[in-house]
N, CA, C and O atoms as a GROMACS GRO file, in nm:
protein
  344
    1MET      N    1   0.085  -0.118   0.000
    1MET     CA    2   0.000   0.000   0.000
    1MET      C    3   0.090   0.124   0.000
    1MET      O    4   0.184   0.133   0.078
    2ASN      N    5   0.059   0.218  -0.088
    2ASN     CA    6   0.144   0.337  -0.096
    2ASN      C    7   0.107   0.438   0.012
    2ASN      O    8   0.003   0.427   0.077
    3ASN      N    9   0.194   0.537   0.029
    3ASN     CA   10   0.174   0.638   0.134
    3ASN      C   11   0.044   0.716   0.118
    3ASN      O   12  -0.022   0.749   0.216
    4GLU      N   13   0.008   0.746  -0.005
    4GLU     CA   14  -0.113   0.823  -0.030
    4GLU      C   15  -0.236   0.748   0.021
    4GLU      O   16  -0.325   0.807   0.082
    5MET      N   17  -0.241   0.617  -0.004
    5MET     CA   18  -0.354   0.537   0.043
    5MET      C   19  -0.355   0.527   0.196
    5MET      O   20  -0.461   0.536   0.258
    6LYS      N   21  -0.237   0.509   0.255
    6LYS     CA   22  -0.227   0.502   0.401
    6LYS      C   23  -0.275   0.632   0.465
    6LYS      O   24  -0.348   0.631   0.564
    7ASN      N   25  -0.233   0.744   0.407
    7ASN     CA   26  -0.275   0.874   0.459
    7ASN      C   27  -0.425   0.894   0.446
    7ASN      O   28  -0.488   0.949   0.536
    8LYS      N   29  -0.482   0.849   0.336
    8LYS     CA   30  -0.626   0.860   0.316
    8LYS      C   31  -0.701   0.776   0.420
    8LYS      O   32  -0.801   0.822   0.476
    9GLU      N   33  -0.653   0.655   0.446
    9GLU     CA   34  -0.716   0.568   0.546
    9GLU      C   35  -0.704   0.628   0.686
    9GLU      O   36  -0.798   0.622   0.764
   10LYS      N   37  -0.589   0.687   0.716
   10LYS     CA   38  -0.571   0.751   0.846
   10LYS      C   39  -0.666   0.869   0.862
   10LYS      O   40  -0.725   0.890   0.969
   11LYS      N   41  -0.681   0.946   0.755
   11LYS     CA   42  -0.772   1.061   0.760
   11LYS      C   43  -0.916   1.015   0.781
   11LYS      O   44  -0.989   1.074   0.860
   12GLN      N   45  -0.956   0.909   0.710
   12GLN     CA   46  -1.091   0.856   0.726
   12GLN      C   47  -1.112   0.805   0.868
   12GLN      O   48  -1.218   0.827   0.928
   13MET      N   49  -1.011   0.737   0.923
   13MET     CA   50  -1.022   0.687   1.059
   13MET      C   51  -1.032   0.803   1.158
   13MET      O   52  -1.114   0.799   1.250
   14LEU      N   53  -0.950   0.904   1.139
   14LEU     CA   54  -0.954   1.021   1.228
   14LEU      C   55  -1.092   1.086   1.223
   14LEU      O   56  -1.146   1.122   1.327
   15GLU      N   57  -1.147   1.100   1.104
   15GLU     CA   58  -1.281   1.158   1.091
   15GLU      C   59  -1.387   1.074   1.163
   15GLU      O   60  -1.477   1.128   1.227
   16ARG      N   61  -1.374   0.940   1.152
   16ARG     CA   62  -1.468   0.853   1.223
   16ARG      C   63  -1.452   0.865   1.374
   16ARG      O   64  -1.550   0.875   1.447
   17LEU      N   65  -1.326   0.865   1.421
   17LEU     CA   66  -1.302   0.875   1.565
   17LEU      C   67  -1.359   1.003   1.622
   17LEU      O   68  -1.421   1.001   1.729
   18ILE      N   69  -1.339   1.113   1.553
   18ILE     CA   70  -1.395   1.240   1.599
   18ILE      C   71  -1.548   1.236   1.594
   18ILE      O   72  -1.614   1.284   1.686
   19GLY      N   73  -1.602   1.176   1.487
   19GLY     CA   74  -1.748   1.164   1.476
   19GLY      C   75  -1.807   1.075   1.584
   19GLY      O   76  -1.911   1.107   1.642
   20ILE      N   77  -1.741   0.964   1.613
   20ILE     CA   78  -1.787   0.875   1.721
   20ILE      C   79  -1.783   0.950   1.853
   20ILE      O   80  -1.878   0.944   1.930
   21HIS      N   81  -1.674   1.019   1.877
   21HIS     CA   82  -1.661   1.100   2.000
   21HIS      C   83  -1.776   1.200   2.011
   21HIS      O   84  -1.837   1.213   2.117
   22GLN      N   85  -1.805   1.271   1.904
   22GLN     CA   86  -1.912   1.371   1.906
   22GLN      C   87  -2.047   1.307   1.932
   22GLN      O   88  -2.128   1.362   2.007
   23GLN      N   89  -2.072   1.191   1.872
   23GLN     CA   90  -2.199   1.121   1.894
   23GLN      C   91  -2.214   1.077   2.039
   23GLN      O   92  -2.321   1.092   2.099
   24ILE      N   93  -2.107   1.021   2.096
   24ILE     CA   94  -2.112   0.978   2.236
   24ILE      C   95  -2.125   1.099   2.328
   24ILE      O   96  -2.203   1.097   2.423
   25LEU      N   97  -2.050   1.203   2.299
   25LEU     CA   98  -2.052   1.325   2.380
   25LEU      C   99  -2.190   1.390   2.380
   25LEU      O  100  -2.229   1.454   2.478
   26SER      N  101  -2.264   1.374   2.271
   26SER     CA  102  -2.397   1.435   2.261
   26SER      C  103  -2.498   1.371   2.356
   26SER      O  104  -2.604   1.428   2.383
   27GLY      N  105  -2.464   1.252   2.408
   27GLY     CA  106  -2.555   1.185   2.500
   27GLY      C  107  -2.658   1.099   2.430
   27GLY      O  108  -2.750   1.047   2.494
   28SER      N  109  -2.645   1.082   2.299
   28SER     CA  110  -2.745   1.006   2.223
   28SER      C  111  -2.730   0.854   2.239
   28SER      O  112  -2.815   0.778   2.192
   29LYS      N  113  -2.623   0.810   2.305
   29LYS     CA  114  -2.593   0.668   2.327
   29LYS      C  115  -2.603   0.585   2.199
   29LYS      O  116  -2.686   0.495   2.189
   30PRO      N  117  -2.519   0.618   2.101
   30PRO     CA  118  -2.522   0.544   1.974
   30PRO      C  119  -2.472   0.401   1.993
   30PRO      O  120  -2.391   0.374   2.082
   31ASN      N  121  -2.519   0.311   1.909
   31ASN     CA  122  -2.468   0.174   1.911
   31ASN      C  123  -2.386   0.150   1.784
   31ASN      O  124  -2.378   0.237   1.697
   32SER      N  125  -2.325   0.034   1.775
   32SER     CA  126  -2.237   0.004   1.662
   32SER      C  127  -2.309   0.008   1.529
   32SER      O  128  -2.254   0.057   1.430
   33SER      N  129  -2.431  -0.042   1.525
   33SER     CA  130  -2.507  -0.042   1.400
   33SER      C  131  -2.535   0.100   1.352
   33SER      O  132  -2.520   0.131   1.234
   34GLN      N  133  -2.576   0.186   1.444
   34GLN     CA  134  -2.604   0.325   1.407
   34GLN      C  135  -2.479   0.395   1.359
   34GLN      O  136  -2.482   0.467   1.259
   35LEU      N  137  -2.368   0.374   1.430
   35LEU     CA  138  -2.243   0.438   1.391
   35LEU      C  139  -2.193   0.386   1.257
   35LEU      O  140  -2.144   0.462   1.174
   36ALA      N  141  -2.206   0.254   1.235
   36ALA     CA  142  -2.164   0.196   1.107
   36ALA      C  143  -2.243   0.256   0.992
   36ALA      O  144  -2.187   0.287   0.887
   37GLU      N  145  -2.372   0.272   1.011
   37GLU     CA  146  -2.456   0.331   0.907
   37GLU      C  147  -2.420   0.478   0.885
   37GLU      O  148  -2.414   0.525   0.772
   38MET      N  149  -2.398   0.548   0.994
   38MET     CA  150  -2.365   0.690   0.988
   38MET      C  151  -2.236   0.716   0.909
   38MET      O  152  -2.227   0.812   0.833
   39PHE      N  153  -2.136   0.628   0.930
   39PHE     CA  154  -2.006   0.648   0.866
   39PHE      C  155  -1.984   0.558   0.745
   39PHE      O  156  -1.875   0.555   0.688
   40ASN      N  157  -2.088   0.484   0.709
   40ASN     CA  158  -2.084   0.398   0.590
   40ASN      C  159  -1.966   0.299   0.594
   40ASN      O  160  -1.893   0.282   0.497
   41VAL      N  161  -1.953   0.233   0.710
   41VAL     CA  162  -1.851   0.131   0.729
   41VAL      C  163  -1.916   0.010   0.796
   41VAL      O  164  -2.034   0.015   0.831
   42SER      N  165  -1.841  -0.096   0.813
   42SER     CA  166  -1.895  -0.216   0.877
   42SER      C  167  -1.899  -0.200   1.029
   42SER      O  168  -1.831  -0.115   1.087
   43ILE      N  169  -1.980  -0.285   1.092
   43ILE     CA  170  -1.985  -0.288   1.238
   43ILE      C  171  -1.848  -0.328   1.293
   43ILE      O  172  -1.808  -0.279   1.399
   44SER      N  173  -1.778  -0.415   1.224
   44SER     CA  174  -1.643  -0.455   1.267
   44SER      C  175  -1.548  -0.336   1.270
   44SER      O  176  -1.465  -0.324   1.361
   45THR      N  177  -1.559  -0.249   1.172
   45THR     CA  178  -1.475  -0.128   1.168
   45THR      C  179  -1.506  -0.040   1.288
   45THR      O  180  -1.414   0.010   1.353
   46ILE      N  181  -1.633  -0.021   1.318
   46ILE     CA  182  -1.673   0.060   1.434
   46ILE      C  183  -1.621  -0.005   1.562
   46ILE      O  184  -1.572   0.064   1.651
   47SER      N  185  -1.631  -0.136   1.572
   47SER     CA  186  -1.580  -0.206   1.691
   47SER      C  187  -1.430  -0.182   1.709
   47SER      O  188  -1.384  -0.160   1.820
   48ARG      N  189  -1.356  -0.187   1.599
   48ARG     CA  190  -1.212  -0.159   1.605
   48ARG      C  191  -1.187  -0.013   1.646
   48ARG      O  192  -1.096   0.015   1.725
   49ASP      N  193  -1.267   0.078   1.594
   49ASP     CA  194  -1.252   0.220   1.630
   49ASP      C  195  -1.280   0.242   1.779
   49ASP      O  196  -1.207   0.314   1.846
   50ILE      N  197  -1.386   0.180   1.830
   50ILE     CA  198  -1.420   0.192   1.972
   50ILE      C  199  -1.305   0.136   2.057
   50ILE      O  200  -1.264   0.196   2.156
   51GLU      N  201  -1.253   0.021   2.017
   51GLU     CA  202  -1.141  -0.041   2.089
   51GLU      C  203  -1.018   0.049   2.084
   51GLU      O  204  -0.947   0.062   2.184
   52PHE      N  205  -0.991   0.112   1.970
   52PHE     CA  206  -0.880   0.206   1.958
   52PHE      C  207  -0.899   0.323   2.055
   52PHE      O  208  -0.806   0.361   2.126
   53LEU      N  209  -1.019   0.378   2.057
   53LEU     CA  210  -1.046   0.490   2.149
   53LEU      C  211  -1.024   0.448   2.294
   53LEU      O  212  -0.967   0.523   2.373
   54ARG      N  213  -1.068   0.329   2.328
   54ARG     CA  214  -1.053   0.280   2.466
   54ARG      C  215  -0.907   0.253   2.503
   54ARG      O  216  -0.860   0.298   2.607
   55THR      N  217  -0.837   0.180   2.419
   55THR     CA  218  -0.705   0.131   2.457
   55THR      C  219  -0.590   0.225   2.424
   55THR      O  220  -0.494   0.234   2.499
   56CYS      N  221  -0.600   0.294   2.314
   56CYS     CA  222  -0.488   0.378   2.271
   56CYS      C  223  -0.495   0.521   2.322
   56CYS      O  224  -0.392   0.584   2.343
   57ILE      N  225  -0.615   0.570   2.342
   57ILE     CA  226  -0.624   0.708   2.391
   57ILE      C  227  -0.709   0.719   2.518
   57ILE      O  228  -0.754   0.827   2.556
   58ASN      N  229  -0.729   0.604   2.582
   58ASN     CA  230  -0.792   0.599   2.715
   58ASN      C  231  -0.928   0.665   2.725
   58ASN      O  232  -0.959   0.727   2.827
   59ALA      N  233  -1.008   0.652   2.623
   59ALA     CA  234  -1.144   0.706   2.628
   59ALA      C  235  -1.228   0.617   2.720
   59ALA      O  236  -1.232   0.495   2.701
   60PRO      N  237  -1.294   0.676   2.818
   60PRO     CA  238  -1.374   0.597   2.913
   60PRO      C  239  -1.510   0.558   2.854
   60PRO      O  240  -1.615   0.595   2.907
   61ILE      N  241  -1.506   0.483   2.745
   61ILE     CA  242  -1.629   0.444   2.676
   61ILE      C  243  -1.684   0.317   2.740
   61ILE      O  244  -1.613   0.218   2.757
   62GLU      N  245  -1.810   0.323   2.775
   62GLU     CA  246  -1.882   0.209   2.831
   62GLU      C  247  -2.003   0.181   2.743
   62GLU      O  248  -2.046   0.265   2.664
   63TYR      N  249  -2.056   0.061   2.758
   63TYR     CA  250  -2.177   0.022   2.684
   63TYR      C  251  -2.289   0.003   2.783
   63TYR      O  252  -2.274  -0.068   2.882
   64ASP      N  253  -2.402   0.067   2.757
   64ASP     CA  254  -2.521   0.055   2.841
   64ASP      C  255  -2.612  -0.050   2.778
   64ASP      O  256  -2.675  -0.023   2.675
   65PRO      N  257  -2.621  -0.170   2.838
   65PRO     CA  258  -2.704  -0.276   2.778
   65PRO      C  259  -2.853  -0.244   2.779
   65PRO      O  260  -2.927  -0.296   2.696
   66HIS      N  261  -2.897  -0.159   2.872
   66HIS     CA  262  -3.039  -0.123   2.878
   66HIS      C  263  -3.078  -0.025   2.767
   66HIS      O  264  -3.183  -0.039   2.705
   67LYS      N  265  -2.992   0.072   2.744
   67LYS     CA  266  -3.016   0.170   2.637
   67LYS      C  267  -2.957   0.123   2.505
   67LYS      O  268  -2.984   0.181   2.399
   68ARG      N  269  -2.876   0.017   2.512
   68ARG     CA  270  -2.810  -0.041   2.394
   68ARG      C  271  -2.726   0.060   2.317
   68ARG      O  272  -2.740   0.077   2.196
   69GLY      N  273  -2.638   0.127   2.391
   69GLY     CA  274  -2.552   0.224   2.326
   69GLY      C  275  -2.432   0.261   2.411
   69GLY      O  276  -2.424   0.226   2.529
   70TYR      N  277  -2.341   0.333   2.350
   70TYR     CA  278  -2.217   0.374   2.416
   70TYR      C  279  -2.234   0.508   2.486
   70TYR      O  280  -2.313   0.593   2.444
   71PHE      N  281  -2.157   0.526   2.593
   71PHE     CA  282  -2.154   0.652   2.666
   71PHE      C  283  -2.017   0.668   2.731
   71PHE      O  284  -1.942   0.571   2.743
   72TYR      N  285  -1.986   0.790   2.774
   72TYR     CA  286  -1.864   0.814   2.849
   72TYR      C  287  -1.896   0.802   2.997
   72TYR      O  288  -1.994   0.858   3.046
   73SER      N  289  -1.812   0.725   3.069
   73SER     CA  290  -1.833   0.707   3.212
   73SER      C  291  -1.767   0.819   3.294
   73SER      O  292  -1.782   0.823   3.416
   74ALA      N  293  -1.696   0.907   3.227
   74ALA     CA  294  -1.631   1.022   3.291
   74ALA      C  295  -1.620   1.133   3.188
   74ALA      O  296  -1.632   1.109   3.068
   75VAL      N  297  -1.596   1.254   3.235
   75VAL     CA  298  -1.575   1.366   3.144
   75VAL      C  299  -1.454   1.334   3.058
   75VAL      O  300  -1.351   1.290   3.109
   76TYR      N  301  -1.466   1.358   2.928
   76TYR     CA  302  -1.357   1.320   2.838
   76TYR      C  303  -1.350   1.414   2.719
   76TYR      O  304  -1.452   1.448   2.658
   77GLU      N  305  -1.230   1.456   2.687
   77GLU     CA  306  -1.203   1.531   2.564
   77GLU      C  307  -1.101   1.453   2.484
   77GLU      O  308  -1.001   1.406   2.538
   78ILE      N  309  -1.125   1.440   2.357
   78ILE     CA  310  -1.038   1.362   2.269
   78ILE      C  311  -0.906   1.438   2.246
   78ILE      O  312  -0.910   1.558   2.217
   79PRO      N  313  -0.791   1.371   2.258
   79PRO     CA  314  -0.664   1.438   2.236
   79PRO      C  315  -0.638   1.462   2.086
   79PRO      O  316  -0.693   1.393   2.001
   80ILE      N  317  -0.555   1.557   2.058
   80ILE     CA  318  -0.525   1.589   1.918
   80ILE      C  319  -0.429   1.487   1.856
   80ILE      O  320  -0.442   1.457   1.737
   81ASN      N  321  -0.337   1.436   1.931
   81ASN     CA  322  -0.236   1.345   1.876
   81ASN      C  323  -0.283   1.199   1.881
   81ASN      O  324  -0.229   1.118   1.955
   82LEU      N  325  -0.384   1.168   1.802
   82LEU     CA  326  -0.447   1.036   1.805
   82LEU      C  327  -0.359   0.922   1.758
   82LEU      O  328  -0.371   0.810   1.808
   83PHE      N  329  -0.272   0.946   1.665
   83PHE     CA  330  -0.200   0.838   1.600
   83PHE      C  331  -0.063   0.812   1.662
   83PHE      O  332   0.032   0.778   1.590
   84THR      N  333  -0.051   0.827   1.792
   84THR     CA  334   0.074   0.798   1.858
   84THR      C  335   0.077   0.659   1.920
   84THR      O  336   0.181   0.616   1.968
   85CYS      N  337  -0.034   0.589   1.920
   85CYS     CA  338  -0.042   0.454   1.976
   85CYS      C  339   0.034   0.358   1.887
   85CYS      O  340   0.018   0.359   1.765
   86LYS      N  341   0.114   0.276   1.946
   86LYS     CA  342   0.192   0.178   1.868
   86LYS      C  343   0.128   0.043   1.880
   86LYS      O  344   0.178  -0.054   1.823
   0.00000   0.00000   0.00000
């Protein structure tokens, strides 16, 4: 894969991560299906994005089984340097 394609994929991922953050921050408790439809990607991609947010940038994302959606369990602001996780 060439650099241009890698950069495009990183940009798309960054846009999704920010969008997921905004949706969770809004209090709407989005689920994977809703997010996948919103960003026109698979549920698996959203699951990977949620896991990235949790593990690489310590987003306190929890899942509410009663409301069937994600929420922040603590006040959280997304950092600017997202792609520093190895």
